[in-house]
C-alpha positions as CSV (number, residue, x, y, z in Angstrom):
1,M,9.4,-18.4,4.3
2,K,6.4,-16.3,5.1
3,I,8.5,-13.2,5.8
4,H,10.2,-13.6,2.4
5,L,6.9,-13.6,0.6
6,I,5.8,-10.4,2.6
7,I,9.0,-8.7,1.6
8,F,8.6,-9.7,-2.0
9,G,5.0,-8.4,-2.0
10,V,6.2,-5.1,-0.6
11,L,8.9,-4.9,-3.4
12,I,6.3,-5.7,-6.0
13,A,3.9,-3.0,-4.6
14,G,6.8,-0.5,-4.6
15,F,7.5,-1.3,-8.3
16,I,3.8,-0.8,-9.2
17,I,3.5,2.4,-7.2
18,F,6.6,3.8,-8.8
19,N,5.4,3.0,-12.3
20,I,2.0,4.5,-11.8
21,F,2.5,7.5,-9.5
22,L,6.2,8.4,-9.0
23,Q,7.7,8.6,-12.5
24,S,10.0,11.4,-13.3
25,G,9.7,13.4,-16.5
26,D,12.8,11.8,-18.1
27,D,12.2,8.6,-19.9
28,R,15.8,7.5,-19.7
29,T,15.8,7.9,-15.9
30,D,12.6,6.0,-15.6
31,T,13.9,3.2,-17.8
32,A,17.1,3.0,-15.7
33,I,15.2,2.8,-12.4
34,N,12.9,0.2,-13.8
35,I,15.8,-2.0,-15.0
36,I,17.6,-1.7,-11.6
37,Y,14.4,-2.4,-9.7
38,A,13.6,-5.4,-11.8
39,S,17.1,-6.7,-11.3
40,V,16.6,-6.4,-7.5
41,L,13.3,-8.3,-7.8
42,F,14.8,-11.1,-9.8
43,A,17.8,-11.3,-7.4
44,Y,15.3,-11.6,-4.5
45,I,13.4,-14.3,-6.4
46,S,16.6,-16.3,-6.8
47,F,17.5,-15.8,-3.1
48,M,14.1,-17.1,-2.1
49,A,14.5,-20.1,-4.4
50,F,18.0,-20.8,-3.0
51,S,16.8,-20.6,0.6
52,L,13.8,-22.9,-0.2
53,L,16.1,-25.5,-1.8
54,K,18.4,-25.2,1.2
55,K,15.5,-25.9,3.5
56,M,14.3,-28.8,1.4
57,K,17.8,-30.4,1.5
58,K,17.7,-30.6,5.3
């Protein structure tokens, strides 16, 4: 589970770095990238929860 939290922390750090430093000039592109990145983050959260529930079941 520790490795999952490290990966999640790296994903969050990447999201913050993109929003602060790496934005392109186009607002539509930035919004699309933010939506896709947030979807990946929420999918990873659900994966972590699923794997935790699976471990608790055993």
